C-alpha positions as CSV (number, residue, x, y, z in Angstrom):
1,M,161.2,81.6,103.8
2,Y,160.7,84.4,106.3
3,E,157.3,85.9,107.1
4,I,157.3,89.5,108.3
5,V,155.1,90.0,111.3
6,G,155.4,92.8,113.8
7,A,157.6,95.9,113.7
8,A,160.1,96.6,111.0
9,G,162.9,96.9,113.6
10,S,162.4,93.3,114.8
11,A,161.9,92.1,111.2
12,E,165.2,93.6,110.2
13,A,167.0,91.8,113.1
14,E,165.3,88.5,112.2
15,L,166.2,88.9,108.6
16,F,169.8,89.5,109.5
17,H,169.9,86.4,111.6
18,A,168.3,84.4,108.9
19,G,171.1,85.6,106.6
20,V,173.7,84.5,109.1
21,Q,172.2,81.1,109.3
22,A,172.1,80.8,105.5
23,A,175.7,81.9,105.2
24,E,176.9,79.5,107.8
25,W,175.0,76.7,106.2
26,I,176.7,77.4,102.8
27,R,180.2,78.0,104.0
28,P,181.2,74.3,104.5
29,L,179.4,73.3,101.3
30,T,181.5,75.6,99.1
31,T,184.6,73.4,99.3
32,R,182.7,70.3,98.1
33,R,182.3,69.1,94.5
34,H,180.0,71.6,92.8
35,G,180.1,73.8,95.9
36,R,180.4,76.9,93.8
37,L,176.8,76.3,92.7
38,V,175.4,76.4,96.2
39,C,172.8,79.1,96.8
40,E,170.4,79.9,99.6
41,N,167.5,82.4,99.3
42,I,165.6,84.1,102.1
43,V,162.2,84.9,100.7
44,L,160.2,87.7,102.4
45,L,156.5,87.1,102.7
46,G,153.9,89.4,104.2
47,G,154.2,93.0,105.4
48,D,154.2,95.9,103.0
49,T,156.0,94.7,99.9
50,T,156.8,98.3,98.9
51,A,158.9,98.4,102.2
52,H,160.9,95.3,101.5
53,R,163.7,97.2,99.8
54,D,164.2,99.3,102.9
55,L,163.8,96.4,105.3
56,M,166.6,94.5,103.5
57,A,169.0,97.4,103.2
58,W,170.9,97.2,106.6
59,P,170.9,93.4,106.9
60,H,172.2,93.1,103.3
61,W,174.9,95.8,104.0
62,A,176.1,94.1,107.2
63,L,176.0,90.6,105.7
64,K,178.0,91.4,102.6
65,H,180.7,93.1,104.8
66,L,180.9,90.2,107.2
67,Y,180.9,87.4,104.6
68,G,182.6,89.0,101.6
69,P,186.1,88.4,103.0
70,V,185.4,84.7,103.2
71,G,184.1,84.5,99.7
72,L,180.3,84.7,100.0
73,M,178.2,87.1,97.9
74,F,174.9,88.6,99.1
75,G,172.3,90.1,96.8
76,K,168.9,91.7,97.5
77,F,166.0,91.7,95.1
78,W,162.6,93.1,95.8
79,T,159.1,92.9,94.3
80,G,158.6,95.8,91.9
81,E,162.3,96.3,91.3
82,E,162.9,97.7,87.8
83,R,166.4,97.1,86.4
84,T,168.2,96.5,83.1
85,D,171.1,94.4,82.4
86,R,174.4,95.7,81.1
87,R,173.1,95.6,77.5
88,G,170.1,97.7,78.5
89,R,167.6,94.9,78.4
90,R,164.8,94.9,81.0
91,I,165.2,92.4,83.8
92,P,161.9,91.0,85.0
93,S,160.8,92.0,88.5
94,P,161.1,89.1,91.0
95,P,157.7,87.7,92.2
96,F,158.9,87.8,95.8
97,S,161.4,89.9,97.6
98,F,164.5,88.0,98.8
99,L,168.1,88.0,100.0
100,A,170.3,85.6,98.1
101,V,173.6,84.2,99.4
102,R,176.0,82.2,97.2
103,C,179.6,81.5,96.6
104,A,181.4,84.5,95.1
105,V,182.7,84.4,91.6
106,R,185.9,86.3,92.4
107,R,186.7,87.4,88.8
108,V,183.2,88.7,88.1
109,D,181.4,89.7,91.3
110,P,183.7,92.7,92.3
111,R,182.1,94.7,89.4
112,F,178.8,94.6,91.4
113,L,180.7,96.3,94.2
114,A,182.1,99.2,92.2
115,D,180.7,101.7,94.8
116,T,182.5,100.0,97.6
117,P,186.1,99.4,96.3
118,D,187.4,98.1,99.6
119,L,184.7,95.4,99.7
120,A,185.3,94.6,96.0
121,L,189.0,94.1,96.6
122,S,188.3,92.0,99.7
123,L,185.9,89.8,97.7
124,S,188.3,89.4,94.8
125,T,191.0,88.0,97.1
126,A,188.7,86.2,99.6
127,V,189.7,82.9,101.2
128,D,187.5,81.1,103.6
129,D,190.1,80.1,106.2
130,G,187.4,79.1,108.7
131,R,187.6,82.4,110.6
132,E,184.8,83.6,112.9
133,V,183.3,86.5,110.9
134,F,181.9,88.1,114.1
135,Q,185.4,88.2,115.7
136,G,185.2,91.3,118.0
137,L,181.6,91.9,117.3
138,P,178.6,90.9,119.4
139,Y,175.8,88.9,117.7
140,E,173.2,91.4,118.8
141,W,171.6,93.2,115.9
142,K,171.7,96.7,117.3
143,A,175.4,96.5,117.8
144,V,175.9,94.9,114.4
145,K,173.8,97.6,112.7
146,K,175.9,100.3,114.5
147,W,179.1,98.7,113.3
148,A,177.6,98.4,109.7
149,S,176.7,102.1,109.8
150,S,180.4,102.9,110.3
151,L,181.1,101.2,107.0
152,L,179.1,103.6,104.9
153,S,180.7,104.1,101.6
154,P,182.0,107.6,100.9
155,Q,179.9,109.8,98.9
156,R,181.0,110.3,95.3
157,P,182.9,113.6,95.0
158,L,180.9,116.4,93.5
159,P,182.1,117.8,90.2
160,P,184.0,121.0,90.5
161,P,181.8,124.1,90.3
162,K,181.6,125.7,86.9
163,L,183.5,128.9,86.9
164,P,182.2,131.9,84.9
165,A,184.0,132.3,81.6
166,A,187.0,134.6,81.8
167,P,186.3,138.0,80.2
168,P,187.9,138.4,76.8
169,S,191.3,140.1,77.0
170,S,191.6,143.4,75.2
């Protein structure tokens, strides 16, 4: 569990580092018997619960890009979140905000990444070969956040403008 105290900027950095610790704890366990069932959750306590969604956004974005290629999936869930499943049924709001990290299900999880096709492809073909996920990146949060901001997914294209109807030909 992680208790938010102090400024949002420092909480964001600490949440990111807690995510790295959780991911590195899980990585060696995924190859063991029942390793696909390993999951670690980082629960957020304190602070303004309405701000948890924003607080988790950058750490979640960076973590999923760092660890997706080695087969780990990150999710973010916040108090007050209102969602429905693919059949339109209401999903209950979680009692606490949290980041979840687990072994990816390569055939299914890429659908959660439809807005980031490169990451979806990377996750679907992921292999944990023991690589250092920070290779070429410093561990310092400001530098990681700057790197993560360069990975912003492209905006969906706007639909073509509607042209006025052609005047009737005479």
